N, C-alpha and C positions, 0 to 999 in steps of 0.2 A: 474593171468595173463589172459589177454583177448584173446579169440580165434578169429581167422580171417576166417570166412566162407562166403558163398554167401550172407547170411542174413546180416552179419556185413558190408560187402563191399557195399551192397545196401543201408544200413542205413547211411553210411558215405557219399555216393554220394548224397543221398536225403538231408542230412544236408548241404552239400556244395552248391547244386543247390538252396536250399531255401534261403541261405544267400548270394548268389553271387551278387545280386543287392546291398546289404549292403557293400560287399567288394569293389564294384566298385564306389559307390557314397555316402556310409555312411548310417547309420540308419535314418529313417524318422525324428527323433528329433535331429539328429546330421549331417545335411547336409550343406555345402559340407563335405564329409568325405571319408574314404577309399582311393582307388586309386586316386580319383579326388583331395583329399586333398594333397596326396603325390606329385602329379603333380604340384599343385599350389605352394606348398612349394619349390619344385625344381626350377620351372620357376622363381618365384620371387627371390629366393636366388641367382640363377645364374645371372639373369638380373641386380639386384641391385649390386651384387658382381662384375659384369663385369664393371659397371660404376665406382665403387669405385676403382677397380683394374687399370683402365685407369689413375687414378690420382696417385696411389701408384707406379705403374711400373716405370715411368720416375724418380721418387724420388730415387729409389734404385740405379740408376746409375748417380745421380746428382754429379756435381763437387763440390757442397757445402757440406762439411762434415756433418753438422747438419741435412740437408735435407736427405742426403744419409743414415745416421744412423736411422732417423725416419722411412724412407721407409723400410729399411732392418729389423728394429726392429718390424714393423707391420707384415711383412711376417713371420718372425721367431716365434713371439709370437703366432699368431693365427693359424699358421700351426703346431706348436709344442704342442698346448693344445688339448687333446682329445675332440671330438665334444660333447660327453655326458657331460663332465665337463664344457665345454663352455656354453652349454645350461643352466645348473644349475647356473653358475656364472652370466650370462646375466640376467636370470630371477630374481635372488636375487638383483643384483645391480640396475636393472631398476624398482624394486618394488616402487610404489608411485610416479613414474615419468611419466608425460604425454609426448608423442612423437608425434609431428605434430597433436596435438589434440586427439590422441588415448591413452586411459588410459591403465594401466597395464593389461595384459592378457597373458595366456600361449602361445596363437597363435602369439602375437606380439613378445614375447621373442624368439619363434622358428624362426620367419622371420629374426630378427636381428642377431641371432647367426649363422644361415645358411649363411646370407649375409657376415658376417665377415670371417667365415671359408672359404667360396668360394672365396672371394676377395683375401685372402692370397695366395691361390694356383694359381688363375688366374693371379695375379700380377707377380708372378714368371714366368709363362708361357709367358705372354705378354712381359716382359723384355727380355726374351730369344729370342722371335720372333723379337723384334726390333733390337737386336744385330746381328741377322742373315741377316739383309738387307745389300746388297753389297754397300760399300762406293761409288762406281762409280755411282750407281743409284741416290744416294743423291746428288752427285756433278752435275750430268746431270740436275737434277731438279732445282738446284740452278742456273745453267747457263741459264736456261730458265726464270729466274726471279721469281721463285715461292716464295710466302710468307711462313712464318712458318706454318700458318694454312693450306695452300694448300699442303705444304710438308707433313704435318701430315695426312690430310684427303685423299689425292690422292695417296700418295706414301707409307708412313710408315704403316698406318693402313691396307690398302688392301694387301700389300705384307706380312706384319707381320701376318695378319689373315690367309693367305694362308699357311704360315709355321706353325702357331699355331694350325690349325684346328684339327689335330689328337689328340694333347694333350688336347685341350679344349673339344673335344668330350669325351675323357676318363674321364675328370673331371666332365662333365655333368652327365655321367652315374653313376659315383661314388657318386656324391651328391644325385642323385635320390635314390639310394639304401640307402645312409646314412640318408635319411629322416626318416627311420624306428626308429632311436633312439629318436625321439621326443615323443615316448611313455612314456619316463621318465617324461615329463611334463603333460601327459594326453591328448595331442592333438590327435584327432581321425583320424590318418592317416591309411594306409592300414594294417600295423601290429597291431596297437592298435584296429582297428575295428575287426580284426580276433580274438584277445584276448578277446574282449568284447563278441563276439558271442559264444565263447567257455564257458565263465563264469568260476566260481570257483568250480562249482559242480562236484564232482568226476564222475557223470554219463556222463559228456561230454568227459571224457578221451578217449573213442574210436574214437572220431572225430578229435583228435589233428593231427594225421598223415595226413589225407586227407585235413584238413584245411590248414596246413602249406605247404603241397605240392602244393595246389592251389595258395596260396599266393606267394610261390617261383616261380611258373609258370607265374603268372601275372607280377612279377618283371622282369623275364627273357624276356617275350614277349615285354614289353615296352623298356627295355634296348637294346635288339637285334634289334627291329624296329628302334630305334633312331640311332644305329650304322650303319644300312643299309642305312638309309636316309642321314646320314652324308657322307658316302662313295660316294653315288650317287651325292650329292651336290659338293663334292670335285672334281669329274671327270668333272663336268660342269663348273668349274671356269676357265675362259680364262687364258692362260699362259703368256700373254704379254699385252702390250698396256698401261702400266701405264704412261710412259713418253708421249706417244701420247695423252692420255687423258688430261694430265697436259698442253700440248701444245695447245690443243683445248680450254681448259678453259682459258688459258692465252691469 
């Protein structure tokens, strides 16, 4: 059993400080990596997932049974499969397949899996947000002669996003933390970088506690910062004026 004394604590702090740049941006031969790679994975997964979710969400409430089943099936399948299993399945199924000119790689598989996983949750959130729009608001917009595209862009999407923001913020934070499972594919995210820094040598064992406490602190700081930013943005969103905006456009 390792004793924890002043010397041991100093040694752990020295190890963490020496490797902090690697935790933040990756090792010199594996950049981007570390926290930077985790952020890239989260942002791309959320952004691409949101675009896909905007197409899936209306399908879940479609009057056409087949379209509704396809939309609901997408949500249930990709929301019900554990992310770690989805990563492995996507990587195996996409092996040997070029996507938009990009050949097979663990990073590409991670992006695709995170996009599908995020899209399933965001589609459910978006569908709920659209259902929360007061029918009277939609009718007023139609009386002003709005087209379907104007109705969506100026009424449904802004109002829905206002309702969805807390849930979307929670999903964004969750996906950022979930990027840690890409270690299963060998992608050098924050968790994987910390594991590489520790190595497999038993002499690194005394550094495990300090290393993973540091990694946990980094995840917390980023997630908490995003939560504070989202609350600040929510307070600045104007509470009204959608119909006035539509009238001015019309």
